[in-house]
PDB file of N, CA, C, O and CB in Angstrom:
ATOM      1  N   UNK A   1       6.621 -18.273  -6.112  1.00  0.00           N
ATOM      2  CA  UNK A   1       6.546 -16.757  -6.815  1.00  0.00           C
ATOM      3  C   UNK A   1       8.084 -16.400  -7.146  1.00  0.00           C
ATOM      4  O   UNK A   1       9.024 -16.276  -6.361  1.00  0.00           O
ATOM      5  CB  UNK A   1       5.817 -15.446  -5.660  1.00  0.00           C
ATOM      6  N   UNK A   2       8.048 -16.255  -8.722  1.00  0.00           N
ATOM      7  CA  UNK A   2       9.325 -15.747  -9.186  1.00  0.00           C
ATOM      8  C   UNK A   2       9.794 -14.204  -8.771  1.00  0.00           C
ATOM      9  O   UNK A   2       9.037 -13.421  -8.198  1.00  0.00           O
ATOM     10  CB  UNK A   2       9.256 -15.857 -10.683  1.00  0.00           C
ATOM     11  N   UNK A   3      11.183 -13.888  -9.157  1.00  0.00           N
ATOM     12  CA  UNK A   3      11.713 -12.660  -8.708  1.00  0.00           C
ATOM     13  C   UNK A   3      11.095 -11.567  -9.555  1.00  0.00           C
ATOM     14  O   UNK A   3      11.085 -11.635 -10.784  1.00  0.00           O
ATOM     15  CB  UNK A   3      13.241 -12.653  -8.773  1.00  0.00           C
ATOM     16  N   UNK A   4      10.608 -10.613  -8.907  1.00  0.00           N
ATOM     17  CA  UNK A   4       9.744  -9.479  -9.747  1.00  0.00           C
ATOM     18  C   UNK A   4      10.751  -8.466 -10.286  1.00  0.00           C
ATOM     19  O   UNK A   4      10.305  -7.651 -11.093  1.00  0.00           O
ATOM     20  CB  UNK A   4       8.570  -8.619  -8.758  1.00  0.00           C
ATOM     21  N   UNK A   5      12.081  -8.395  -9.950  1.00  0.00           N
ATOM     22  CA  UNK A   5      13.118  -7.630 -10.544  1.00  0.00           C
ATOM     23  C   UNK A   5      13.946  -7.898 -11.646  1.00  0.00           C
ATOM     24  O   UNK A   5      14.060  -7.120 -12.592  1.00  0.00           O
ATOM     25  CB  UNK A   5      13.842  -7.429  -9.754  1.00  0.00           C
ATOM     26  N   UNK A   6      14.701  -9.295 -11.526  1.00  0.00           N
ATOM     27  CA  UNK A   6      15.704  -9.533 -12.623  1.00  0.00           C
ATOM     28  C   UNK A   6      14.807 -10.505 -13.525  1.00  0.00           C
ATOM     29  O   UNK A   6      15.175 -10.453 -14.699  1.00  0.00           O
ATOM     30  CB  UNK A   6      17.255 -10.243 -12.066  1.00  0.00           C
ATOM     31  N   UNK A   7      13.804 -11.321 -13.323  1.00  0.00           N
ATOM     32  CA  UNK A   7      13.050 -11.929 -13.992  1.00  0.00           C
ATOM     33  C   UNK A   7      14.023 -13.485 -14.664  1.00  0.00           C
ATOM     34  O   UNK A   7      14.021 -14.118 -15.720  1.00  0.00           O
ATOM     35  CB  UNK A   7      12.464 -10.758 -15.038  1.00  0.00           C
ATOM     36  N   UNK A   8      14.763 -13.565 -13.340  1.00  0.00           N
ATOM     37  CA  UNK A   8      15.929 -14.965 -14.041  1.00  0.00           C
ATOM     38  C   UNK A   8      15.118 -16.167 -13.564  1.00  0.00           C
ATOM     39  O   UNK A   8      15.772 -17.210 -13.538  1.00  0.00           O
ATOM     40  CB  UNK A   8      17.908 -15.117 -13.217  1.00  0.00           C
ATOM     41  N   UNK A   9      13.890 -16.260 -13.196  1.00  0.00           N
ATOM     42  CA  UNK A   9      13.409 -17.457 -12.843  1.00  0.00           C
ATOM     43  C   UNK A   9      13.570 -18.021 -11.211  1.00  0.00           C
ATOM     44  O   UNK A   9      12.963 -18.986 -10.745  1.00  0.00           O
ATOM     45  CB  UNK A   9      14.072 -18.323 -13.796  1.00  0.00           C
ATOM     46  N   UNK A  10      14.488 -17.207 -10.529  1.00  0.00           N
ATOM     47  CA  UNK A  10      14.800 -17.598  -9.491  1.00  0.00           C
ATOM     48  C   UNK A  10      13.654 -17.430  -8.411  1.00  0.00           C
ATOM     49  O   UNK A  10      12.742 -16.656  -8.702  1.00  0.00           O
ATOM     50  CB  UNK A  10      15.944 -17.021  -9.254  1.00  0.00           C
ATOM     51  N   UNK A  11      13.623 -18.002  -7.344  1.00  0.00           N
ATOM     52  CA  UNK A  11      12.423 -18.037  -6.511  1.00  0.00           C
ATOM     53  C   UNK A  11      12.573 -16.801  -5.690  1.00  0.00           C
ATOM     54  O   UNK A  11      13.693 -16.461  -5.308  1.00  0.00           O
ATOM     55  CB  UNK A  11      12.276 -19.372  -5.621  1.00  0.00           C
ATOM     56  N   UNK A  12      11.479 -16.091  -5.389  1.00  0.00           N
ATOM     57  CA  UNK A  12      11.603 -14.851  -4.464  1.00  0.00           C
ATOM     58  C   UNK A  12      11.605 -15.413  -3.223  1.00  0.00           C
ATOM     59  O   UNK A  12      10.865 -16.371  -2.996  1.00  0.00           O
ATOM     60  CB  UNK A  12      10.472 -13.754  -4.569  1.00  0.00           C
ATOM     61  N   UNK A  13      12.489 -14.862  -2.189  1.00  0.00           N
ATOM     62  CA  UNK A  13      12.877 -15.095  -0.935  1.00  0.00           C
ATOM     63  C   UNK A  13      12.763 -14.106  -0.126  1.00  0.00           C
ATOM     64  O   UNK A  13      12.674 -14.334   1.080  1.00  0.00           O
ATOM     65  CB  UNK A  13      13.992 -15.498  -0.868  1.00  0.00           C
ATOM     66  N   UNK A  14      12.745 -12.901  -0.582  1.00  0.00           N
ATOM     67  CA  UNK A  14      12.643 -11.766   0.226  1.00  0.00           C
ATOM     68  C   UNK A  14      11.635 -10.561  -0.407  1.00  0.00           C
ATOM     69  O   UNK A  14      11.160 -10.674  -1.537  1.00  0.00           O
ATOM     70  CB  UNK A  14      14.116 -11.260   0.433  1.00  0.00           C
ATOM     71  N   UNK A  15      11.412  -9.584   0.320  1.00  0.00           N
ATOM     72  CA  UNK A  15      10.590  -8.590  -0.030  1.00  0.00           C
ATOM     73  C   UNK A  15      11.299  -7.103   0.145  1.00  0.00           C
ATOM     74  O   UNK A  15      11.647  -6.701   1.255  1.00  0.00           O
ATOM     75  CB  UNK A  15       9.336  -8.769   0.799  1.00  0.00           C
ATOM     76  N   UNK A  16      11.426  -6.549  -0.721  1.00  0.00           N
ATOM     77  CA  UNK A  16      12.178  -5.046  -1.005  1.00  0.00           C
ATOM     78  C   UNK A  16      11.078  -3.999  -0.903  1.00  0.00           C
ATOM     79  O   UNK A  16      10.083  -4.088  -1.623  1.00  0.00           O
ATOM     80  CB  UNK A  16      12.937  -4.895  -2.645  1.00  0.00           C
ATOM     81  N   UNK A  17      11.237  -2.952   0.022  1.00  0.00           N
ATOM     82  CA  UNK A  17      10.167  -1.978   0.261  1.00  0.00           C
ATOM     83  C   UNK A  17      10.814  -0.773   0.270  1.00  0.00           C
ATOM     84  O   UNK A  17      11.950  -0.605   0.713  1.00  0.00           O
ATOM     85  CB  UNK A  17       9.371  -2.171   1.510  1.00  0.00           C
ATOM     86  N   UNK A  18      10.015   0.186  -0.276  1.00  0.00           N
ATOM     87  CA  UNK A  18      10.486   1.770  -0.014  1.00  0.00           C
ATOM     88  C   UNK A  18       9.159   2.387   0.198  1.00  0.00           C
ATOM     89  O   UNK A  18       8.146   1.727   0.429  1.00  0.00           O
ATOM     90  CB  UNK A  18      11.369   2.598  -1.374  1.00  0.00           C
ATOM     91  N   UNK A  19       9.210   3.986   0.092  1.00  0.00           N
ATOM     92  CA  UNK A  19       7.968   4.676  -0.317  1.00  0.00           C
ATOM     93  C   UNK A  19       7.251   4.459  -1.723  1.00  0.00           C
ATOM     94  O   UNK A  19       6.093   4.760  -2.014  1.00  0.00           O
ATOM     95  CB  UNK A  19       8.266   6.031  -0.235  1.00  0.00           C
ATOM     96  N   UNK A  20       8.125   3.923  -2.442  1.00  0.00           N
ATOM     97  CA  UNK A  20       7.412   3.577  -3.937  1.00  0.00           C
ATOM     98  C   UNK A  20       7.562   2.379  -4.421  1.00  0.00           C
ATOM     99  O   UNK A  20       6.872   2.039  -5.382  1.00  0.00           O
ATOM    100  CB  UNK A  20       7.872   4.360  -5.052  1.00  0.00           C
ATOM    101  N   UNK A  21       8.552   1.447  -3.815  1.00  0.00           N
ATOM    102  CA  UNK A  21       8.694   0.016  -4.181  1.00  0.00           C
ATOM    103  C   UNK A  21       8.306  -1.034  -3.212  1.00  0.00           C
ATOM    104  O   UNK A  21       8.718  -1.001  -2.053  1.00  0.00           O
ATOM    105  CB  UNK A  21      10.016  -0.233  -4.503  1.00  0.00           C
ATOM    106  N   UNK A  22       7.449  -2.053  -3.699  1.00  0.00           N
ATOM    107  CA  UNK A  22       7.128  -3.079  -2.889  1.00  0.00           C
ATOM    108  C   UNK A  22       7.339  -4.317  -3.992  1.00  0.00           C
ATOM    109  O   UNK A  22       6.529  -4.519  -4.897  1.00  0.00           O
ATOM    110  CB  UNK A  22       5.587  -2.885  -2.191  1.00  0.00           C
ATOM    111  N   UNK A  23       8.409  -5.028  -3.809  1.00  0.00           N
ATOM    112  CA  UNK A  23       8.799  -6.241  -4.824  1.00  0.00           C
ATOM    113  C   UNK A  23       9.075  -7.346  -3.849  1.00  0.00           C
ATOM    114  O   UNK A  23       9.482  -7.187  -2.698  1.00  0.00           O
ATOM    115  CB  UNK A  23      10.215  -5.948  -5.873  1.00  0.00           C
ATOM    116  N   UNK A  24       8.812  -8.464  -4.428  1.00  0.00           N
ATOM    117  CA  UNK A  24       9.286  -9.695  -4.154  1.00  0.00           C
ATOM    118  C   UNK A  24      10.396 -10.186  -4.954  1.00  0.00           C
ATOM    119  O   UNK A  24      10.247 -10.463  -6.145  1.00  0.00           O
ATOM    120  CB  UNK A  24       8.302 -10.527  -4.226  1.00  0.00           C
ATOM    121  N   UNK A  25      11.625 -10.315  -4.276  1.00  0.00           N
ATOM    122  CA  UNK A  25      13.003 -10.623  -5.095  1.00  0.00           C
ATOM    123  C   UNK A  25      13.628 -11.912  -4.556  1.00  0.00           C
ATOM    124  O   UNK A  25      13.434 -12.504  -3.494  1.00  0.00           O
ATOM    125  CB  UNK A  25      14.159  -9.370  -4.929  1.00  0.00           C
ATOM    126  N   UNK A  26      14.516 -12.206  -5.696  1.00  0.00           N
ATOM    127  CA  UNK A  26      15.364 -13.227  -5.247  1.00  0.00           C
ATOM    128  C   UNK A  26      16.750 -12.883  -4.237  1.00  0.00           C
ATOM    129  O   UNK A  26      17.101 -11.710  -4.102  1.00  0.00           O
ATOM    130  CB  UNK A  26      15.787 -13.856  -6.532  1.00  0.00           C
ATOM    131  N   UNK A  27      17.338 -13.765  -3.695  1.00  0.00           N
ATOM    132  CA  UNK A  27      18.476 -13.290  -2.697  1.00  0.00           C
ATOM    133  C   UNK A  27      19.515 -12.411  -3.367  1.00  0.00           C
ATOM    134  O   UNK A  27      20.078 -11.580  -2.655  1.00  0.00           O
ATOM    135  CB  UNK A  27      19.259 -14.543  -2.063  1.00  0.00           C
ATOM    136  N   UNK A  28      19.816 -12.488  -4.569  1.00  0.00           N
ATOM    137  CA  UNK A  28      20.772 -11.758  -5.348  1.00  0.00           C
ATOM    138  C   UNK A  28      20.254 -10.266  -5.310  1.00  0.00           C
ATOM    139  O   UNK A  28      20.956  -9.350  -4.883  1.00  0.00           O
ATOM    140  CB  UNK A  28      20.902 -12.365  -6.864  1.00  0.00           C
ATOM    141  N   UNK A  29      19.005 -10.098  -5.777  1.00  0.00           N
ATOM    142  CA  UNK A  29      18.310  -8.619  -5.968  1.00  0.00           C
ATOM    143  C   UNK A  29      18.448  -7.953  -4.583  1.00  0.00           C
ATOM    144  O   UNK A  29      18.796  -6.782  -4.434  1.00  0.00           O
ATOM    145  CB  UNK A  29      16.573  -8.684  -6.438  1.00  0.00           C
ATOM    146  N   UNK A  30      18.093  -8.945  -3.420  1.00  0.00           N
ATOM    147  CA  UNK A  30      17.731  -8.418  -2.067  1.00  0.00           C
ATOM    148  C   UNK A  30      19.286  -7.936  -1.676  1.00  0.00           C
ATOM    149  O   UNK A  30      19.482  -6.932  -0.991  1.00  0.00           O
ATOM    150  CB  UNK A  30      16.944  -9.687  -0.931  1.00  0.00           C
ATOM    151  N   UNK A  31      20.282  -8.709  -2.153  1.00  0.00           N
ATOM    152  CA  UNK A  31      21.578  -8.010  -1.610  1.00  0.00           C
ATOM    153  C   UNK A  31      21.968  -6.844  -2.360  1.00  0.00           C
ATOM    154  O   UNK A  31      22.768  -6.067  -1.839  1.00  0.00           O
ATOM    155  CB  UNK A  31      22.779  -8.933  -1.617  1.00  0.00           C
ATOM    156  N   UNK A  32      21.481  -6.595  -3.599  1.00  0.00           N
ATOM    157  CA  UNK A  32      21.696  -5.169  -4.306  1.00  0.00           C
ATOM    158  C   UNK A  32      20.957  -4.306  -3.425  1.00  0.00           C
ATOM    159  O   UNK A  32      21.506  -3.252  -3.106  1.00  0.00           O
ATOM    160  CB  UNK A  32      21.130  -5.019  -5.905  1.00  0.00           C
ATOM    161  N   UNK A  33      19.607  -4.605  -2.895  1.00  0.00           N
ATOM    162  CA  UNK A  33      18.702  -3.701  -2.383  1.00  0.00           C
ATOM    163  C   UNK A  33      19.528  -3.289  -1.071  1.00  0.00           C
ATOM    164  O   UNK A  33      19.832  -2.111  -0.888  1.00  0.00           O
ATOM    165  CB  UNK A  33      17.172  -4.348  -2.150  1.00  0.00           C
ATOM    166  N   UNK A  34      19.853  -4.219  -0.235  1.00  0.00           N
ATOM    167  CA  UNK A  34      20.492  -4.024   0.883  1.00  0.00           C
ATOM    168  C   UNK A  34      21.843  -2.874   0.571  1.00  0.00           C
ATOM    169  O   UNK A  34      21.936  -1.937   1.363  1.00  0.00           O
ATOM    170  CB  UNK A  34      20.910  -5.532   1.413  1.00  0.00           C
ATOM    171  N   UNK A  35      22.685  -2.950  -0.375  1.00  0.00           N
ATOM    172  CA  UNK A  35      23.746  -2.137  -0.573  1.00  0.00           C
ATOM    173  C   UNK A  35      23.177  -0.626  -1.097  1.00  0.00           C
ATOM    174  O   UNK A  35      23.902   0.368  -1.079  1.00  0.00           O
ATOM    175  CB  UNK A  35      24.730  -2.882  -1.607  1.00  0.00           C
ATOM    176  N   UNK A  36      21.807  -0.603  -1.552  1.00  0.00           N
ATOM    177  CA  UNK A  36      21.249   0.638  -1.699  1.00  0.00           C
ATOM    178  C   UNK A  36      20.415   1.116  -0.556  1.00  0.00           C
ATOM    179  O   UNK A  36      19.569   2.005  -0.653  1.00  0.00           O
ATOM    180  CB  UNK A  36      20.515   0.642  -2.849  1.00  0.00           C
ATOM    181  N   UNK A  37      20.726   0.435   0.579  1.00  0.00           N
ATOM    182  CA  UNK A  37      20.084   0.865   1.823  1.00  0.00           C
ATOM    183  C   UNK A  37      18.404   0.933   1.781  1.00  0.00           C
ATOM    184  O   UNK A  37      17.716   1.765   2.373  1.00  0.00           O
ATOM    185  CB  UNK A  37      20.687   2.304   2.156  1.00  0.00           C
ATOM    186  N   UNK A  38      17.959  -0.089   0.984  1.00  0.00           N
ATOM    187  CA  UNK A  38      16.366  -0.263   1.120  1.00  0.00           C
ATOM    188  C   UNK A  38      15.824  -1.217   2.090  1.00  0.00           C
ATOM    189  O   UNK A  38      16.511  -2.142   2.524  1.00  0.00           O
ATOM    190  CB  UNK A  38      15.777  -0.704  -0.159  1.00  0.00           C
ATOM    191  N   UNK A  39      14.851  -1.056   2.371  1.00  0.00           N
ATOM    192  CA  UNK A  39      14.332  -2.049   3.589  1.00  0.00           C
ATOM    193  C   UNK A  39      14.073  -3.702   2.782  1.00  0.00           C
ATOM    194  O   UNK A  39      13.387  -3.934   1.787  1.00  0.00           O
ATOM    195  CB  UNK A  39      12.536  -1.291   4.367  1.00  0.00           C
ATOM    196  N   UNK A  40      14.798  -4.567   3.527  1.00  0.00           N
ATOM    197  CA  UNK A  40      14.593  -5.871   2.773  1.00  0.00           C
ATOM    198  C   UNK A  40      14.063  -6.781   4.031  1.00  0.00           C
ATOM    199  O   UNK A  40      14.634  -6.703   5.119  1.00  0.00           O
ATOM    200  CB  UNK A  40      16.119  -6.503   1.960  1.00  0.00           C
ATOM    201  N   UNK A  41      12.946  -7.642   3.827  1.00  0.00           N
ATOM    202  CA  UNK A  41      12.427  -8.384   4.666  1.00  0.00           C
ATOM    203  C   UNK A  41      12.398  -9.847   4.179  1.00  0.00           C
ATOM    204  O   UNK A  41      12.092 -10.017   2.999  1.00  0.00           O
ATOM    205  CB  UNK A  41      11.221  -7.852   4.976  1.00  0.00           C
ATOM    206  N   UNK A  42      12.660 -10.855   4.890  1.00  0.00           N
ATOM    207  CA  UNK A  42      12.740 -12.290   4.374  1.00  0.00           C
ATOM    208  C   UNK A  42      11.208 -12.607   4.421  1.00  0.00           C
ATOM    209  O   UNK A  42      10.476 -12.239   5.340  1.00  0.00           O
ATOM    210  CB  UNK A  42      13.748 -13.392   5.351  1.00  0.00           C
ATOM    211  N   UNK A  43      10.797 -13.336   3.320  1.00  0.00           N
ATOM    212  CA  UNK A  43       9.455 -13.788   3.192  1.00  0.00           C
ATOM    213  C   UNK A  43       9.260 -15.114   4.008  1.00  0.00           C
ATOM    214  O   UNK A  43      10.098 -16.002   3.857  1.00  0.00           O
ATOM    215  CB  UNK A  43       9.112 -13.981   1.692  1.00  0.00           C
ATOM    216  N   UNK A  44       8.367 -15.273   4.733  1.00  0.00           N
ATOM    217  CA  UNK A  44       7.914 -16.368   5.682  1.00  0.00           C
ATOM    218  C   UNK A  44       7.127 -17.258   4.836  1.00  0.00           C
ATOM    219  O   UNK A  44       6.863 -17.011   3.660  1.00  0.00           O
ATOM    220  CB  UNK A  44       7.052 -15.851   6.945  1.00  0.00           C
ATOM    221  N   UNK A  45       6.757 -18.306   5.475  1.00  0.00           N
ATOM    222  CA  UNK A  45       5.618 -19.460   4.643  1.00  0.00           C
ATOM    223  C   UNK A  45       4.574 -18.539   3.957  1.00  0.00           C
ATOM    224  O   UNK A  45       4.310 -18.528   2.754  1.00  0.00           O
ATOM    225  CB  UNK A  45       4.626 -20.664   5.855  1.00  0.00           C
ATOM    226  N   UNK A  46       3.944 -17.650   5.078  1.00  0.00           N
ATOM    227  CA  UNK A  46       2.772 -16.979   4.605  1.00  0.00           C
ATOM    228  C   UNK A  46       3.016 -15.869   3.568  1.00  0.00           C
ATOM    229  O   UNK A  46       2.058 -15.359   2.986  1.00  0.00           O
ATOM    230  CB  UNK A  46       2.074 -16.422   5.752  1.00  0.00           C
ATOM    231  N   UNK A  47       4.245 -15.499   3.335  1.00  0.00           N
ATOM    232  CA  UNK A  47       4.541 -14.618   1.913  1.00  0.00           C
ATOM    233  C   UNK A  47       4.439 -15.591   0.714  1.00  0.00           C
ATOM    234  O   UNK A  47       4.025 -15.227  -0.387  1.00  0.00           O
ATOM    235  CB  UNK A  47       6.187 -13.884   1.869  1.00  0.00           C
ATOM    236  N   UNK A  48       4.784 -16.677   0.955  1.00  0.00           N
ATOM    237  CA  UNK A  48       4.798 -17.599  -0.506  1.00  0.00           C
ATOM    238  C   UNK A  48       3.828 -18.114  -0.706  1.00  0.00           C
ATOM    239  O   UNK A  48       3.559 -18.454  -1.858  1.00  0.00           O
ATOM    240  CB  UNK A  48       5.661 -18.673  -0.704  1.00  0.00           C
ATOM    241  N   UNK A  49       2.915 -18.368   0.391  1.00  0.00           N
ATOM    242  CA  UNK A  49       1.585 -18.898  -0.037  1.00  0.00           C
ATOM    243  C   UNK A  49       0.678 -17.769  -0.623  1.00  0.00           C
ATOM    244  O   UNK A  49      -0.372 -18.205  -1.094  1.00  0.00           O
ATOM    245  CB  UNK A  49       0.858 -19.583   1.192  1.00  0.00           C
ATOM    246  N   UNK A  50       0.818 -16.630  -0.687  1.00  0.00           N
ATOM    247  CA  UNK A  50      -0.016 -15.706  -1.076  1.00  0.00           C
ATOM    248  C   UNK A  50      -1.414 -15.592  -0.835  1.00  0.00           C
ATOM    249  O   UNK A  50      -2.166 -15.017  -1.621  1.00  0.00           O
ATOM    250  CB  UNK A  50       0.110 -15.676  -2.124  1.00  0.00           C
ATOM    251  N   UNK A  51      -1.778 -16.111   0.206  1.00  0.00           N
ATOM    252  CA  UNK A  51      -3.367 -16.087   0.921  1.00  0.00           C
ATOM    253  C   UNK A  51      -3.813 -14.732   1.106  1.00  0.00           C
ATOM    254  O   UNK A  51      -4.956 -14.363   0.834  1.00  0.00           O
ATOM    255  CB  UNK A  51      -3.467 -16.792   2.476  1.00  0.00           C
ATOM    256  N   UNK A  52      -2.811 -13.912   1.621  1.00  0.00           N
ATOM    257  CA  UNK A  52      -2.976 -12.640   2.210  1.00  0.00           C
ATOM    258  C   UNK A  52      -3.662 -12.620   3.484  1.00  0.00           C
ATOM    259  O   UNK A  52      -4.209 -11.615   3.939  1.00  0.00           O
ATOM    260  CB  UNK A  52      -3.635 -11.816   1.349  1.00  0.00           C
ATOM    261  N   UNK A  53      -3.617 -13.906   4.128  1.00  0.00           N
ATOM    262  CA  UNK A  53      -4.165 -14.164   5.610  1.00  0.00           C
ATOM    263  C   UNK A  53      -2.976 -14.100   6.468  1.00  0.00           C
ATOM    264  O   UNK A  53      -1.912 -14.624   6.138  1.00  0.00           O
ATOM    265  CB  UNK A  53      -4.935 -15.647   5.830  1.00  0.00           C
ATOM    266  N   UNK A  54      -3.170 -13.380   7.704  1.00  0.00           N
ATOM    267  CA  UNK A  54      -2.002 -13.481   8.755  1.00  0.00           C
ATOM    268  C   UNK A  54      -2.381 -14.764   9.702  1.00  0.00           C
ATOM    269  O   UNK A  54      -3.515 -15.234   9.794  1.00  0.00           O
ATOM    270  CB  UNK A  54      -1.864 -11.968   9.735  1.00  0.00           C
ATOM    271  N   UNK A  55      -1.459 -15.140  10.243  1.00  0.00           N
ATOM    272  CA  UNK A  55      -1.646 -16.392  11.316  1.00  0.00           C
ATOM    273  C   UNK A  55      -2.086 -15.623  12.381  1.00  0.00           C
ATOM    274  O   UNK A  55      -1.848 -14.421  12.497  1.00  0.00           O
ATOM    275  CB  UNK A  55      -0.256 -17.361  11.755  1.00  0.00           C
ATOM    276  N   UNK A  56      -2.783 -16.359  13.233  1.00  0.00           N
ATOM    277  CA  UNK A  56      -3.505 -15.853  14.606  1.00  0.00           C
ATOM    278  C   UNK A  56      -2.430 -14.924  15.520  1.00  0.00           C
ATOM    279  O   UNK A  56      -2.633 -13.847  16.080  1.00  0.00           O
ATOM    280  CB  UNK A  56      -4.022 -17.312  15.599  1.00  0.00           C
ATOM    281  N   UNK A  57      -1.210 -15.752  15.455  1.00  0.00           N
ATOM    282  CA  UNK A  57      -0.349 -14.821  16.460  1.00  0.00           C
ATOM    283  C   UNK A  57       0.166 -13.538  15.962  1.00  0.00           C
ATOM    284  O   UNK A  57       0.645 -12.712  16.739  1.00  0.00           O
ATOM    285  CB  UNK A  57       0.882 -15.536  16.936  1.00  0.00           C
ATOM    286  N   UNK A  58       0.078 -13.326  14.601  1.00  0.00           N
ATOM    287  CA  UNK A  58       0.489 -12.275  13.931  1.00  0.00           C
ATOM    288  C   UNK A  58      -0.550 -11.262  14.127  1.00  0.00           C
ATOM    289  O   UNK A  58      -0.160 -10.104  14.277  1.00  0.00           O
ATOM    290  CB  UNK A  58       0.768 -12.585  12.566  1.00  0.00           C
ATOM    291  N   UNK A  59      -1.743 -11.491  14.148  1.00  0.00           N
ATOM    292  CA  UNK A  59      -2.839 -10.627  14.397  1.00  0.00           C
ATOM    293  C   UNK A  59      -2.893  -9.725  15.610  1.00  0.00           C
ATOM    294  O   UNK A  59      -3.291  -8.562  15.676  1.00  0.00           O
ATOM    295  CB  UNK A  59      -3.912 -11.389  14.431  1.00  0.00           C
ATOM    296  N   UNK A  60      -2.301 -10.684  16.765  1.00  0.00           N
ATOM    297  CA  UNK A  60      -2.410 -10.252  18.185  1.00  0.00           C
ATOM    298  C   UNK A  60      -3.851 -10.526  18.756  1.00  0.00           C
ATOM    299  O   UNK A  60      -4.754 -11.077  18.126  1.00  0.00           O
ATOM    300  CB  UNK A  60      -2.064  -8.703  18.303  1.00  0.00           C
ATOM    301  N   UNK A  61      -3.923 -10.066  20.015  1.00  0.00           N
ATOM    302  CA  UNK A  61      -5.192 -10.475  20.600  1.00  0.00           C
ATOM    303  C   UNK A  61      -6.465  -9.875  19.964  1.00  0.00           C
ATOM    304  O   UNK A  61      -6.511  -8.769  19.425  1.00  0.00           O
ATOM    305  CB  UNK A  61      -5.171 -10.128  22.023  1.00  0.00           C
ATOM    306  N   UNK A  62      -7.505 -10.753  20.093  1.00  0.00           N
ATOM    307  CA  UNK A  62      -8.797 -10.215  19.387  1.00  0.00           C
ATOM    308  C   UNK A  62      -9.616  -9.512  20.464  1.00  0.00           C
ATOM    309  O   UNK A  62      -9.438  -9.692  21.669  1.00  0.00           O
ATOM    310  CB  UNK A  62      -9.714 -11.439  18.676  1.00  0.00           C
ATOM    311  N   UNK A  63     -10.604  -8.628  19.890  1.00  0.00           N
ATOM    312  CA  UNK A  63     -11.396  -7.832  20.737  1.00  0.00           C
ATOM    313  C   UNK A  63     -12.601  -8.463  20.986  1.00  0.00           C
ATOM    314  O   UNK A  63     -13.199  -9.126  20.139  1.00  0.00           O
ATOM    315  CB  UNK A  63     -11.621  -6.559  20.233  1.00  0.00           C
ATOM    316  N   UNK A  64     -12.990  -8.273  22.155  1.00  0.00           N
ATOM    317  CA  UNK A  64     -14.396  -8.855  22.725  1.00  0.00           C
ATOM    318  C   UNK A  64     -15.277  -8.072  22.888  1.00  0.00           C
ATOM    319  O   UNK A  64     -15.168  -7.189  23.739  1.00  0.00           O
ATOM    320  CB  UNK A  64     -14.403  -9.450  23.903  1.00  0.00           C
ATOM    321  N   UNK A  65     -16.531  -8.215  21.997  1.00  0.00           N
ATOM    322  CA  UNK A  65     -17.664  -7.271  22.051  1.00  0.00           C
ATOM    323  C   UNK A  65     -18.827  -7.887  22.967  1.00  0.00           C
ATOM    324  O   UNK A  65     -19.982  -7.735  22.569  1.00  0.00           O
ATOM    325  CB  UNK A  65     -18.202  -6.971  20.540  1.00  0.00           C
ATOM    326  N   UNK A  66     -18.621  -8.506  24.051  1.00  0.00           N
ATOM    327  CA  UNK A  66     -19.692  -9.213  24.873  1.00  0.00           C
ATOM    328  C   UNK A  66     -20.575  -8.237  25.595  1.00  0.00           C
ATOM    329  O   UNK A  66     -21.494  -8.645  26.306  1.00  0.00           O
ATOM    330  CB  UNK A  66     -19.057 -10.170  25.922  1.00  0.00           C
TER     331      UNK A  66
END
């Protein structure tokens, strides 16, 4: 996925979040967001796949309805 902020064509490597912003951005834009004290998270493999599914260990233990 490409950077949603600068549209430079750079690959998005981070997610920037606030109460009104949720964008996938490149490293340069992520540095700018950090200077503005916004929440910046590195995208893992699942963020780049875009499937919307979490891996089993991220979901935590399942409930048993036996």
